[in-house]
C-alpha positions in Angstrom: 26.1 33.7 -20.5 25.4 33.0 -16.9 23.8 29.7 -15.8 20.6 31.5 -14.8 20.3 33.2 -18.2 21.1 30.0 -20.0 18.3 28.1 -18.2 15.8 31.0 -18.8 16.7 31.0 -22.5 16.2 27.2 -22.6 12.8 27.5 -21.1 11.6 30.3 -23.5 13.1 28.6 -26.6 11.6 25.3 -25.7 8.2 26.9 -25.3 8.6 28.8 -28.6 9.6 25.8 -30.6 7.0 23.5 -29.1 4.3 25.1 -31.1 5.8 23.7 -34.2 5.6 20.0 -33.5 3.2 17.3 -32.4 4.8 14.3 -30.7 4.6 10.8 -32.3 4.0 8.5 -29.4 3.8 5.4 -31.6 7.6 5.0 -31.2 8.8 2.7 -29.7 5.3 1.5 -28.9 4.1 -1.1 -26.4 6.3 -3.8 -28.1 6.8 -6.0 -25.0 3.8 -8.0 -23.7 2.9 -7.0 -20.1 2.3 -10.6 -19.0 5.7 -11.6 -20.3 7.5 -8.7 -18.5 5.7 -9.2 -15.2 6.5 -12.9 -15.2 10.2 -12.1 -15.7 10.2 -9.1 -13.3 7.2 -9.2 -10.9 8.4 -6.1 -9.0 9.0 -3.0 -11.2 8.5 0.8 -11.3 7.3 2.6 -14.4 7.7 6.3 -14.7 5.5 7.9 -17.4 5.8 11.4 -19.0 2.3 12.3 -20.1 1.5 14.8 -22.9 -0.8 17.8 -22.6 -4.5 17.1 -22.5 -7.1 18.7 -24.9 -10.7 17.8 -24.3 -13.2 18.6 -26.9 -15.6 21.4 -25.8 -19.3 20.9 -25.4 -19.8 18.7 -22.3 -18.3 18.3 -18.9 -15.2 20.1 -17.8 -13.3 21.7 -20.6 -9.8 20.6 -19.6 -7.0 22.0 -21.8 -3.5 21.3 -20.5 -0.2 22.9 -21.0 2.6 21.5 -23.2 4.8 20.6 -20.3 2.5 17.7 -19.6 2.2 15.6 -16.4 4.0 12.6 -14.9 2.7 9.5 -13.1 4.3 6.4 -11.5 3.1 2.9 -11.7 4.3 0.3 -9.2 3.9 -3.3 -10.0 3.8 -5.2 -6.7 2.5 -2.4 -4.6 -1.2 -2.3 -3.7 -3.7 -0.1 -1.7 -3.9 -1.2 1.9 -7.1 -1.1 3.9 -6.1 2.2 5.6 -5.4 4.0 2.4 -1.6 3.6 2.5 0.5 1.5 0.2 1.5 -2.1 1.1 3.2 -4.9 -0.9 0.7 -6.9 -3.0 1.8 -10.1 -1.3 0.9 -8.7 2.2 -2.3 -9.6 4.1 -5.1 -7.0 3.3 -3.8 -6.1 -0.1 -6.2 -5.7 -3.0 -6.3 -8.1 -5.9 -5.1 -5.7 -8.6 -1.3 -6.5 -8.6 -0.2 -2.9 -8.8 -1.1 0.7 -8.4 -0.7 3.9 -10.4 0.2 7.1 -8.4 -0.7 10.6 -9.4 0.3 13.8 -7.6 -2.2 16.7 -8.4 -2.4 20.3 -7.5 -6.1 19.7 -6.7 -5.3 17.8 -3.5 -5.4 19.4 -0.1 -5.0 16.5 2.3 -3.0 14.2 0.2 0.2 14.4 -1.9 -0.8 11.5 -4.1 -3.7 9.1 -4.8 -3.3 5.4 -5.7 -5.3 4.0 -8.6 -5.7 0.2 -8.4 -4.8 -2.0 -11.4 -2.7 -1.3 -14.4 -5.4 -1.5 -17.0 -7.7 0.9 -15.2 -4.9 3.3 -14.4 -3.7 3.6 -18.0 -6.7 2.8 -20.2 -9.8 2.9 -18.0 -10.3 -0.8 -18.8 -11.2 0.0 -22.4 -10.7 -2.9 -24.8 -8.4 -2.6 -27.9 -10.3 -1.1 -30.8 -13.1 0.2 -28.6 -14.2 3.8 -29.3 -14.0 6.2 -26.4 -17.5 7.6 -26.6 -19.2 10.0 -24.2 -21.1 7.1 -22.8 -18.0 5.1 -22.3 -16.3 8.1 -20.7 -19.2 8.3 -18.2 -18.8 4.6 -17.4 -15.1 5.0 -16.6 -16.0 7.8 -14.2 -18.6 5.6 -12.6 -16.1 2.8 -12.1 -13.7 5.3 -10.5 -16.4 6.4 -8.1 -17.2 2.7 -7.3 -13.5 2.2 -6.5 -13.6 5.2 -4.2 -10.5 6.8 -5.6 -11.1 10.1 -3.8 -12.8 8.8 -0.7 -11.5 11.0 2.1 -9.4 13.1 -0.3 -10.2 16.8 0.0 -9.6 19.1 -2.9 -8.7 22.8 -2.8 -11.7 25.0 -3.3 -10.2 26.6 -6.4 -9.9 23.2 -8.1 -13.7 23.2 -8.6 -13.5 26.3 -10.8 -12.8 23.8 -13.7 -16.0 21.9 -13.0 -19.3 22.5 -14.8 -21.6 24.7 -12.7 -24.0 22.9 -10.4 -22.1 19.6 -10.5 -21.9 18.2 -6.9 -18.4 18.3 -5.5 -18.0 14.6 -5.1 -18.9 14.1 -8.8 -16.8 17.0 -9.8 -13.6 15.4 -8.4 -13.9 12.6 -10.9 -14.8 14.9 -13.8 -11.8 17.3 -13.4 -9.4 14.4 -12.8 -10.1 11.8 -15.4 -7.1 11.4 -17.8 -4.9 13.1 -15.3 -5.1 10.8 -12.2 -6.8 7.8 -13.6 -7.4 6.4 -17.1 -4.5 8.6 -18.1 -4.1 7.2 -21.6 -7.6 8.2 -22.7 -6.6 11.8 -23.2 -2.8 11.8 -23.1 0.1 10.3 -25.0 2.9 8.9 -23.0 6.6 7.9 -22.9 7.2 5.4 -20.1 10.5 4.1 -18.6 10.1 0.8 -16.8 12.8 -0.4 -14.4 12.8 -3.7 -12.4 13.3 -3.6 -8.7 13.6 -6.2 -5.9 11.1 -6.7 -3.2 13.3 -4.9 -0.6 13.6 -1.9 -3.0 9.8 -1.9 -3.5 9.4 -1.8 0.3 11.7 1.2 0.5 9.7 3.0 -2.2 6.4 2.2 -0.4 7.9 3.5 2.9 9.0 6.7 1.3 5.7 7.3 -0.5 3.6 6.6 2.7 5.9 9.0 4.6 5.4 11.7 2.0 1.6 11.4 2.3 1.5 11.1 6.1 1.5 14.8 7.2 -1.4 15.6 4.9 -3.5 12.6 5.6 -3.1 13.3 9.3 -4.3 16.9 8.8 -1.1 18.4 10.2 -0.4 20.2 6.9 -2.3 21.3 3.8 -0.6 20.1 0.6 0.4 22.7 -2.0 1.8 21.6 -5.3 4.7 23.7 -6.7 6.0 23.6 -10.3 9.5 24.5 -9.2 9.8 23.3 -5.6 7.7 20.1 -5.3 6.1 18.7 -8.4 4.9 15.2 -9.6 8.4 14.4 -11.0 10.1 15.2 -7.7 7.8 12.5 -6.1 8.6 9.8 -8.6 12.3 10.6 -8.8 12.7 10.5 -5.0 10.7 7.3 -4.7 13.3 5.7 -7.0 16.1 7.4 -5.0 14.7 5.6 -1.9 15.4 2.3 -3.8 19.0 3.3 -4.5 18.4 4.1 -8.2 19.9 7.5 -8.1 20.5 10.5 -5.8 17.5 12.4 -4.3 16.3 15.6 -5.9 15.8 18.2 -3.2 12.4 19.7 -2.7 11.3 23.0 -1.3 14.5 24.7 -2.2 14.6 28.5 -2.1 12.7 29.6 -5.2 15.6 31.2 -7.1 17.6 28.0 -6.8 14.7 25.8 -7.6 14.0 27.7 -10.8 17.5 26.9 -12.0 17.1 23.2 -11.7 13.7 21.5 -11.5 12.5 18.2 -13.1 10.4 18.1 -16.2 8.4 15.0 -17.4 10.0 14.4 -20.8 13.5 15.1 -19.6 13.0 12.8 -16.7 11.9 9.9 -18.9 15.2 10.3 -20.8 17.2 10.6 -17.6 15.7 7.4 -16.2 16.4 5.5 -19.4 20.0 6.7 -19.5 20.6 5.9 -15.9 18.9 2.5 -16.1 21.0 1.4 -19.1 24.3 3.0 -18.2 27.0 0.4 -18.8 29.5 2.5 -16.9 27.8 1.6 -13.6 28.6 -2.1 -14.2 32.3 -1.2 -13.6 32.8 -1.9 -9.9 35.1 1.0 -9.3 32.8 3.5 -11.1 29.8 2.1 -9.1 31.7 2.4 -5.8 32.4 6.1 -6.6 28.7 6.8 -7.3 26.9 7.2 -4.0 23.5 5.8 -5.2 25.1 2.9 -7.0 27.1 2.0 -4.0 24.0 2.1 -1.9 22.1 -0.3 -4.3 24.9 -2.8 -3.8 25.5 -2.5 -0.1 21.9 -1.8 1.1 19.9 -3.8 -1.4 22.4 -6.4 -2.6 21.6 -5.6 -6.3 23.5 -4.2 -9.2 23.2 -0.5 -9.8 21.7 -1.2 -13.2 19.9 -4.4 -14.0 18.5 -6.1 -17.1 14.9 -5.1 -17.9 15.1 -1.3 -18.1 13.0 -0.6 -21.2 11.1 2.3 -22.8 7.5 2.0 -23.9 5.1 4.5 -25.4 1.5 4.9 -26.5 -0.6 7.7 -28.2 -3.8 9.0 -26.6 -6.6 6.5 -27.0 -8.1 6.0 -30.5 -10.8 6.1 -31.8 -11.6 9.0 -29.5 -14.8 11.2 -29.4 -13.8 13.0 -26.2 -10.2 14.2 -26.5 -8.0 15.5 -29.3 -5.2 13.0 -30.0 -2.5 15.2 -31.7 -0.7 16.4 -28.6 2.6 18.0 -27.5 5.1 17.4 -24.8 8.2 19.6 -24.6 11.8 19.1 -23.4 13.3 21.8 -21.1 16.5 22.1 -23.1 18.4 24.4 -25.4 16.8 23.7 -28.7 19.9 23.7 -30.9 22.8 22.6 -28.6 20.8 20.7 -25.9 21.4 17.0 -25.8 17.9 15.6 -24.9 16.5 15.3 -28.5 19.6 13.3 -29.5 19.4 11.1 -26.4 15.7 10.4 -27.0 16.3 9.5 -30.7 19.0 7.0 -29.6 16.7 5.4 -27.1 14.0 5.0 -29.7 16.4 3.6 -32.3 18.1 1.0 -30.0 16.2 -2.3 -29.8 17.6 -3.4 -26.4 16.2 -0.2 -24.8 12.6 -1.0 -25.7 12.3 -4.8 -26.2 12.8 -7.3 -23.5 14.7 -10.1 -25.3 17.4 -8.0 -26.9 17.8 -6.2 -23.5 18.3 -9.6 -21.7 20.7 -10.9 -24.4 22.8 -7.7 -24.2 23.0 -7.9 -20.4 23.7 -11.6 -20.3 26.7 -11.1 -22.6 28.0 -8.2 -20.6 27.6 -9.9 -17.2 29.3 -13.1 -18.4 32.2 -11.0 -19.5 32.3 -9.1 -16.2 32.5 -12.3 -14.3 35.2 -13.7 -16.5 37.2 -10.5 -16.2 36.9 -10.2 -12.5 39.8 -8.2 -11.1 41.4 -7.4 -7.8 40.0 -4.2 -6.3 41.6 -1.7 -3.8 41.5 -2.7 -0.1 38.8 0.0 0.7 36.5 -1.7 -1.8 36.9 -5.2 -0.4 33.4 -5.6 1.0 31.7 -3.7 -1.8 33.6 -5.8 -4.4 32.4 -9.1 -2.8 28.8 -7.9 -2.8 29.1 -6.5 -6.3 30.3 -9.8 -7.8 27.9 -11.8 -5.8 25.1 -9.6 -7.3 26.5 -10.3 -10.8 26.3 -14.0 -10.1 22.7 -13.8 -9.0 21.6 -11.5 -11.8 23.4 -13.6 -14.4 21.7 -16.8 -13.2 18.3 -15.0 -13.2 18.9 -13.5 -16.7 19.9 -16.8 -18.2 16.8 -18.3 -16.7 14.6 -15.6 -18.2 16.1 -16.1 -21.6 15.5 -19.8 -21.4 11.8 -19.1 -20.6 11.6 -16.7 -23.6 13.0 -19.4 -25.9 10.6 -21.9 -24.5 7.7 -19.6 -24.9 8.6 -19.1 -28.6 8.9 -22.8 -29.2 5.6 -23.5 -27.4 3.4 -20.4 -28.0 0.4 -21.9 -26.3 2.2 -22.0 -23.0 4.1 -18.7 -22.9 4.6 -17.0 -19.6 2.3 -17.9 -16.9 0.0 -15.2 -15.7 0.5 -14.0 -12.2 
């Protein structure tokens, strides 16, 4: 079977089988406290594969999404700047929120993405645990989004408003057709998220890339057109991480026949990111040197290709919920019998160090200690790389040992814990 036919078969089979199963987003769950993680790693990126969305009919826009889902990116340490671009949160003029969520939507005409301030609002619309999502609370979340001006200056394509209720003013319709897709995403969608720590220089590289991606549309030089195969929401998140040296860039705007053969899908990308972020092979200096992105992370950013702190999290759609259905699907793009993604996902969910911070840090600490003890001579062409690689090990090991000490101290004195940022 040719590669093209194999990929086509995979897509059709995945879609056919998807009708049989609803995803359990309670595994692994949000096992790691956000405050504890952010205290250990104040700069991090979190890619989330979001399920389909199924709004109950009867009021507002009747949004019923496809089983391929959506993807968003949260950046802790990036903030909205006064001119609508991203800036580091420790820069003058940054907002107080500490991080932003980014969503790329086919609705947008003069923007490739919008930035949603604050983790709690981006994911949960600031709802409190145990609170019911009622129609009244749903309206309050939209009102808060309008107060934040999420779409100020953002023009939508005319056809986007076909989803809006008749007679709703366009500025209000923007918020009605976008809730649970661009902002308050967890109210109507389950999610798998892969969180990876970065350094401040890596965050600056991601910010620079994302601002450059938005620039031609913000300036009015071009109209943005989303494309499932050639430039979608996963391309954007993947390539932001590529700018930080995490992996190789995924080409966009490829000729359509080539793009159809290889395009990113939310659930697959979650697994890809977790596997890359916890690949022990990249802690071998010679293997890292041969990998272009890993080599760049060492030489350009002075950090190891994979670092402690890459963990998986998940959450079902908000419950109790009077607005959205909560039994939802999210498919792999994979051969249903021989494809590896289901097995890879199950191993991620079953491995404590891949979804809990302390086991993750302990595993890395042991491995980094061993790497330092077993330091070996490297070929002459790797001399500079080797020096920087082992220097990065020394820095990461000292930081990891310190994080573990803080975790132990937090356990022994629970009233103290990690300081809030």
